[in-house]
N, CA, C and O atoms as a printed pandas DataFrame, in Angstrom:
     atom_number atom_name residue_name chain_id  residue_number  x_coord  y_coord  z_coord
0              1         N          MET        A               1    0.453   -0.627    0.196
1              2        CA          MET        A               1    0.157    0.025   -0.206
2              3         C          MET        A               1    0.829    1.149   -0.147
3              4         O          MET        A               1    1.939    1.141    0.387
4              5         N          ARG        A               2    0.320    2.271   -0.654
5              6        CA          ARG        A               2    1.119    3.897   -0.383
6              7         C          ARG        A               2    1.662    4.240    0.721
7              8         O          ARG        A               2    1.988    3.471    1.625
8              9         N          ASN        A               3    1.790    5.468    0.698
9             10        CA          ASN        A               3    1.483    5.977    1.723
10            11         C          ASN        A               3    0.331    5.646    2.830
11            12         O          ASN        A               3   -0.759    5.874    2.306
12            13         N          LEU        A               4    0.171    5.163    4.257
13            14        CA          LEU        A               4   -0.958    5.361    4.819
14            15         C          LEU        A               4   -1.441    5.831    5.434
15            16         O          LEU        A               4   -2.484    5.545    6.021
16            17         N          GLN        A               5   -0.582    7.003    5.483
17            18        CA          GLN        A               5   -1.556    8.382    6.913
18            19         C          GLN        A               5   -1.984    8.979    5.491
19            20         O          GLN        A               5   -2.946    9.663    5.841
20            21         N          THR        A               6   -1.859    9.179    3.894
21            22        CA          THR        A               6   -1.846    9.780    3.304
22            23         C          THR        A               6   -3.455    9.149    3.015
23            24         O          THR        A               6   -4.546    9.655    3.281
24            25         N          PHE        A               7   -3.121    7.861    2.374
25            26        CA          PHE        A               7   -4.832    7.413    1.875
26            27         C          PHE        A               7   -5.511    8.265    3.389
27            28         O          PHE        A               7   -6.094    9.344    3.280
28            29         N          LEU        A               8   -5.237    7.314    5.248
29            30        CA          LEU        A               8   -6.531    7.804    5.200
30            31         C          LEU        A               8   -6.639    9.453    6.075
31            32         O          LEU        A               8   -7.238    9.804    7.092
32            33         N          ASP        A               9   -5.877   10.070    5.243
33            34        CA          ASP        A               9   -6.342   11.821    5.564
34            35         C          ASP        A               9   -7.554   11.710    4.083
35            36         O          ASP        A               9   -8.719   12.087    4.210
36            37         N          GLU        A              10   -7.075   11.209    2.918
37            38        CA          GLU        A              10   -7.832   11.128    1.246
38            39         C          GLU        A              10   -9.572   10.228    1.762
39            40         O          GLU        A              10  -10.608   10.089    1.112
40            41         N          HIS        A              11   -9.322    9.934    2.712
41            42        CA          HIS        A              11  -10.574    9.330    3.378
42            43         C          HIS        A              11  -11.027    9.663    4.675
43            44         O          HIS        A              11  -11.794    9.050    5.418
44            45         N          GLN        A              12  -10.522   10.568    4.803
45            46        CA          GLN        A              12  -10.795   10.729    6.887
46            47         C          GLN        A              12  -11.293   10.443    7.485
47            48         O          GLN        A              12  -12.254   10.907    8.098
48            49         N          ILE        A              13  -10.327    8.788    7.499
49            50        CA          ILE        A              13  -10.228    8.297    8.927
50            51         C          ILE        A              13   -8.559    8.802    9.588
51            52         O          ILE        A              13   -7.435    9.186    9.264
52            53         N          ARG        A              14   -9.479    8.436   10.780
53            54        CA          ARG        A              14   -9.030    8.546   12.646
54            55         C          ARG        A              14   -8.036    7.794   12.480
55            56         O          ARG        A              14   -7.846    7.063   11.508
56            57         N          HIS        A              15   -6.988    7.999   13.896
57            58        CA          HIS        A              15   -6.129    6.855   13.661
58            59         C          HIS        A              15   -6.613    5.923   14.515
59            60         O          HIS        A              15   -6.432    4.714   14.367
60            61         N          LYS        A              16   -7.432    6.596   15.712
61            62        CA          LYS        A              16   -8.616    5.937   16.503
62            63         C          LYS        A              16   -9.547    5.223   16.012
63            64         O          LYS        A              16  -10.215    4.315   16.508
64            65         N          ASP        A              17   -9.545    5.873   14.618
65            66        CA          ASP        A              17  -11.144    4.812   14.231
66            67         C          ASP        A              17  -10.754    3.370   13.777
67            68         O          ASP        A              17  -11.133    2.292   14.236
68            69         N          LEU        A              18   -9.398    3.796   12.162
69            70        CA          LEU        A              18   -9.076    2.519   11.964
70            71         C          LEU        A              18   -8.192    1.898   13.170
71            72         O          LEU        A              18   -7.508    0.933   12.830
72            73         N          ALA        A              19   -8.090    2.319   14.605
73            74        CA          ALA        A              19   -8.056    0.735   15.608
74            75         C          ALA        A              19   -8.855    0.173   15.933
75            76         O          ALA        A              19   -8.768   -1.023   16.209
76            77         N          PHE        A              20  -10.053    0.956   16.019
77            78        CA          PHE        A              20  -11.125    0.533   16.735
78            79         C          PHE        A              20  -11.795   -0.135   15.460
79            80         O          PHE        A              20  -12.809   -0.807   15.648
80            81         N          ILE        A              21  -11.426   -0.031   14.519
81            82        CA          ILE        A              21  -11.992   -1.224   12.989
82            83         C          ILE        A              21  -11.183   -2.646   13.489
83            84         O          ILE        A              21  -11.772   -3.689   13.773
84            85         N          THR        A              22   -9.706   -2.456   13.532
85            86        CA          THR        A              22   -9.043   -3.136   13.501
86            87         C          THR        A              22   -8.887   -4.027   14.074
87            88         O          THR        A              22   -8.776   -5.167   13.623
88            89         N          GLY        A              23   -8.821   -3.469   15.922
89            90        CA          GLY        A              23   -9.286   -4.439   16.800
90            91         C          GLY        A              23   -7.879   -4.217   17.211
91            92         O          GLY        A              23   -7.330   -5.166   17.770
92            93         N          CYS        A              24   -6.917   -2.670   16.957
93            94        CA          CYS        A              24   -5.515   -3.287   16.949
94            95         C          CYS        A              24   -5.822   -1.229   17.844
95            96         O          CYS        A              24   -6.785   -0.463   17.886
96            97         N          THR        A              25   -4.546   -1.185   18.303
97            98        CA          THR        A              25   -4.320    0.284   19.786
98            99         C          THR        A              25   -4.165    1.191   18.831
99           100         O          THR        A              25   -4.359    0.758   17.695
100          101         N          THR        A              26   -3.875    2.319   18.926
101          102        CA          THR        A              26   -4.109    3.385   18.247
102          103         C          THR        A              26   -1.835    3.880   17.625
103          104         O          THR        A              26   -1.323    4.421   16.644
104          105         N          ARG        A              27   -1.301    3.257   18.929
105          106        CA          ARG        A              27    0.260    2.797   18.731
106          107         C          ARG        A              27    0.508    1.911   17.178
107          108         O          ARG        A              27    1.102    2.096   16.116
108          109         N          SER        A              28   -0.047    1.236   17.589
109          110        CA          SER        A              28   -0.208   -0.528   16.376
110          111         C          SER        A              28   -0.465    0.413   14.987
111          112         O          SER        A              28    0.067    0.115   13.917
112          113         N          VAL        A              29   -1.395    1.647   15.156
113          114        CA          VAL        A              29   -1.793    2.309   13.543
114          115         C          VAL        A              29   -0.130    3.010   12.782
115          116         O          VAL        A              29    0.525    3.071   11.741
116          117         N          PHE        A              30   -0.165    3.549   14.706
117          118        CA          PHE        A              30    0.920    4.974   14.220
118          119         C          PHE        A              30    2.472    3.747   14.105
119          120         O          PHE        A              30    3.342    4.039   13.285
120          121         N          ASN        A              31    2.617    2.679   14.830
121          122        CA          ASN        A              31    4.064    1.945   14.303
122          123         C          ASN        A              31    3.025    1.851   12.536
123          124         O          ASN        A              31    3.517    2.452   11.581
124          125         N          TRP        A              32    2.441    1.517   12.449
125          126        CA          TRP        A              32    2.563    0.838   10.587
126          127         C          TRP        A              32    2.156    1.914    9.866
127          128         O          TRP        A              32    1.621    1.615    8.798
128          129         N          ILE        A              33    2.258    3.325   10.164
129          130        CA          ILE        A              33    2.695    4.270    9.790
130          131         C          ILE        A              33    3.673    4.793    9.360
131          132         O          ILE        A              33    3.769    5.273    8.230
132          133         N          MET        A              34    4.702    4.767   10.374
133          134        CA          MET        A              34    6.122    5.100   10.403
134          135         C          MET        A              34    6.823    4.329    9.931
135          136         O          MET        A              34    7.959    4.764    9.744
136          137         N          GLY        A              35    6.584    2.921    9.517
137          138        CA          GLY        A              35    7.111    1.411    9.108
138          139         C          GLY        A              35    8.191    1.044    9.771
139          140         O          GLY        A              35    9.364    0.826    9.470
140          141         N          VAL        A              36    7.164    1.004   11.332
141          142        CA          VAL        A              36    8.441    0.177   12.415
142          143         C          VAL        A              36    7.849   -1.280   12.301
143          144         O          VAL        A              36    8.457   -2.299   12.630
144          145         N          ARG        A              37    6.278   -1.215   11.667
145          146        CA          ARG        A              37    5.972   -2.115   11.946
146          147         C          ARG        A              37    5.277   -2.608   10.209
147          148         O          ARG        A              37    4.791   -1.788    9.431
148          149         N          PRO        A              38    5.388   -3.932    9.963
149          150        CA          PRO        A              38    3.854   -4.081    8.542
150          151         C          PRO        A              38    2.890   -3.982    8.887
151          152         O          PRO        A              38    2.611   -4.405   10.009
152          153         N          LEU        A              39    1.731   -3.246    7.907
153          154        CA          LEU        A              39    1.035   -3.338    7.909
154          155         C          LEU        A              39   -0.272   -4.648    7.820
155          156         O          LEU        A              39   -1.065   -4.937    6.924
156          157         N          PRO        A              40   -0.053   -5.174    9.077
157          158        CA          PRO        A              40   -1.310   -6.727    8.647
158          159         C          PRO        A              40   -2.449   -6.529    7.472
159          160         O          PRO        A              40   -3.215   -5.585    7.277
160          161         N          ARG        A              41   -2.241   -8.011    6.624
161          162        CA          ARG        A              41   -2.929   -8.581    5.622
162          163         C          ARG        A              41   -4.158   -7.980    5.855
163          164         O          ARG        A              41   -4.469   -6.999    5.179
164          165         N          SER        A              42   -4.812   -8.360    6.600
165          166        CA          SER        A              42   -6.519   -7.923    7.471
166          167         C          SER        A              42   -6.606   -6.645    7.082
167          168         O          SER        A              42   -7.636   -6.333    6.484
168          169         N          THR        A              43   -5.419   -5.450    7.351
169          170        CA          THR        A              43   -6.373   -4.280    7.634
170          171         C          THR        A              43   -6.153   -3.807    6.318
171          172         O          THR        A              43   -6.887   -3.001    5.745
172          173         N          GLU        A              44   -4.480   -4.648    5.550
173          174        CA          GLU        A              44   -4.039   -4.134    4.137
174          175         C          GLU        A              44   -5.829   -4.307    2.971
175          176         O          GLU        A              44   -6.290   -3.548    2.118
176          177         N          LEU        A              45   -6.275   -5.470    3.452
177          178        CA          LEU        A              45   -7.637   -5.870    2.784
178          179         C          LEU        A              45   -8.286   -5.135    2.716
179          180         O          LEU        A              45   -8.363   -4.496    1.667
180          181         N          LEU        A              46   -8.906   -4.910    3.554
181          182        CA          LEU        A              46   -9.923   -3.814    4.277
182          183         C          LEU        A              46   -9.676   -2.553    3.536
183          184         O          LEU        A              46  -10.507   -1.973    2.838
184          185         N          LEU        A              47   -7.736   -1.970    3.882
185          186        CA          LEU        A              47   -8.564   -0.865    3.470
186          187         C          LEU        A              47   -8.035   -0.790    1.825
187          188         O          LEU        A              47   -7.634    0.181    1.182
188          189         N          GLN        A              48   -8.151   -1.746    1.560
189          190        CA          GLN        A              48   -8.020   -1.949   -0.290
190          191         C          GLN        A              48   -9.463   -2.297   -0.691
191          192         O          GLN        A              48   -9.677   -2.209   -1.900
192          193         N          ALA        A              49  -10.510   -2.680    0.094
193          194        CA          ALA        A              49  -11.372   -2.561   -0.307
194          195         C          ALA        A              49  -12.277   -1.298   -0.559
195          196         O          ALA        A              49  -12.794   -0.880   -1.596
196          197         N          LEU        A              50  -12.296   -0.842    0.697
197          198        CA          LEU        A              50  -11.835    0.651    0.607
198          199         C          LEU        A              50  -11.836    1.526   -0.235
199          200         O          LEU        A              50  -12.638    2.456   -0.317
200          201         N          ALA        A              51  -10.611    1.213   -1.171
201          202        CA          ALA        A              51   -9.761    2.010   -2.539
202          203         C          ALA        A              51  -10.449    1.431   -3.454
203          204         O          ALA        A              51  -10.521    2.205   -4.409
204          205         N          GLU        A              52  -11.052    0.367   -3.682
205          206        CA          GLU        A              52  -11.452   -0.145   -5.322
206          207         C          GLU        A              52  -13.184    0.028   -4.948
207          208         O          GLU        A              52  -14.143   -0.281   -5.655
208          209         N          GLY        A              53  -13.161    0.686   -3.465
209          210        CA          GLY        A              53  -14.536    1.169   -3.753
210          211         C          GLY        A              53  -16.054   -0.177   -3.537
211          212         O          GLY        A              53  -17.245   -0.183   -3.846
212          213         N          LYS        A              54  -15.168   -1.078   -2.895
213          214        CA          LYS        A              54  -16.242   -2.321   -2.291
214          215         C          LYS        A              54  -16.610   -1.514   -1.595
215          216         O          LYS        A              54  -17.675   -0.999   -1.935
216          217         N          ILE        A              55  -15.880   -0.934   -0.153
217          218        CA          ILE        A              55  -17.039   -0.292    1.185
218          219         C          ILE        A              55  -16.610    1.172    0.532
219          220         O          ILE        A              55  -15.927    1.763   -0.305
220          221         N          ASP        A              56  -17.352    1.245    1.360
221          222        CA          ASP        A              56  -17.285    2.767    1.255
222          223         C          ASP        A              56  -17.416    3.579    3.256
223          224         O          ASP        A              56  -17.959    3.071    4.238
224          225         N          GLU        A              57  -16.502    5.229    3.110
225          226        CA          GLU        A              57  -16.750    5.734    4.144
226          227         C          GLU        A              57  -17.517    5.293    4.977
227          228         O          GLU        A              57  -17.188    4.414    5.774
228          229         N          ALA        A              58  -19.043    6.004    4.916
229          230        CA          ALA        A              58  -20.208    5.759    4.816
230          231         C          ALA        A              58  -20.258    4.342    5.707
231          232         O          ALA        A              58  -20.411    4.244    6.924
232          233         N          TRP        A              59  -20.054    3.115    4.571
233          234        CA          TRP        A              59  -20.723    2.473    5.960
234          235         C          TRP        A              59  -19.346    1.927    6.927
235          236         O          TRP        A              59  -19.340    0.936    7.658
236          237         N          LEU        A              60  -18.422    2.710    6.731
237          238        CA          LEU        A              60  -16.783    2.051    7.949
238          239         C          LEU        A              60  -17.762    3.066    8.975
239          240         O          LEU        A              60  -18.265    2.465    9.926
240          241         N          ALA        A              61  -18.057    4.462    8.870
241          242        CA          ALA        A              61  -19.209    4.969    9.443
242          243         C          ALA        A              61  -20.280    3.982   10.533
243          244         O          ALA        A              61  -20.290    3.881   11.760
244          245         N          GLU        A              62  -21.053    3.404    9.560
245          246        CA          GLU        A              62  -21.962    2.919   10.247
246          247         C          GLU        A              62  -21.555    1.956   11.202
247          248         O          GLU        A              62  -21.608    2.110   12.423
248          249         N          LYS        A              63  -21.228    1.158   10.721
249          250        CA          LYS        A              63  -19.907    0.176   11.830
250          251         C          LYS        A              63  -19.592    0.894   12.684
251          252         O          LYS        A              63  -20.281    0.960   13.702
252          253         N          LEU        A              64  -18.576    1.569   12.543
253          254        CA          LEU        A              64  -18.237    2.388   14.058
254          255         C          LEU        A              64  -19.646    2.395   15.000
255          256         O          LEU        A              64  -19.921    1.650   15.940
256          257         N          LYS        A              65  -20.355    3.381   14.478
257          258        CA          LYS        A              65  -21.664    3.931   15.843
258          259         C          LYS        A              65  -22.055    2.710   16.038
259          260         O          LYS        A              65  -22.565    2.674   17.158
260          261         N          ALA        A              66  -22.097    1.398   15.401
261          262        CA          ALA        A              66  -23.382    0.574   16.123
262          263         C          ALA        A              66  -22.780   -0.303   16.694
263          264         O          ALA        A              66  -23.386   -1.374   16.713
264          265         N          HIS        A              67  -21.057   -0.281   17.562
265          266        CA          HIS        A              67  -20.647   -0.740   18.086
266          267         C          HIS        A              67  -19.207    0.142   19.092
267          268         O          HIS        A              67  -18.001   -0.090   19.170
268          269         N          LEU        A              68  -20.222    1.321   19.800
269          270        CA          LEU        A              68  -19.754    2.005   20.295
270          271         C          LEU        A              68  -20.968    2.112   21.634
271          272         O          LEU        A              68  -20.795    2.900   22.564
């Protein structure tokens, strides 16, 4: 995946939202962004689905609200 921070900015996804969706910590998200740790395959697939229009930001927001 290209620059993760740029992708998150383009799709208006906050670090804490990605952490919540993936069941990880915000520190993990920061480590992925900084290249300290590789992006997990499941997270990469989720973001790829978003990039390809298989899911959208509204779907993600709906799922976030349902679990709060």
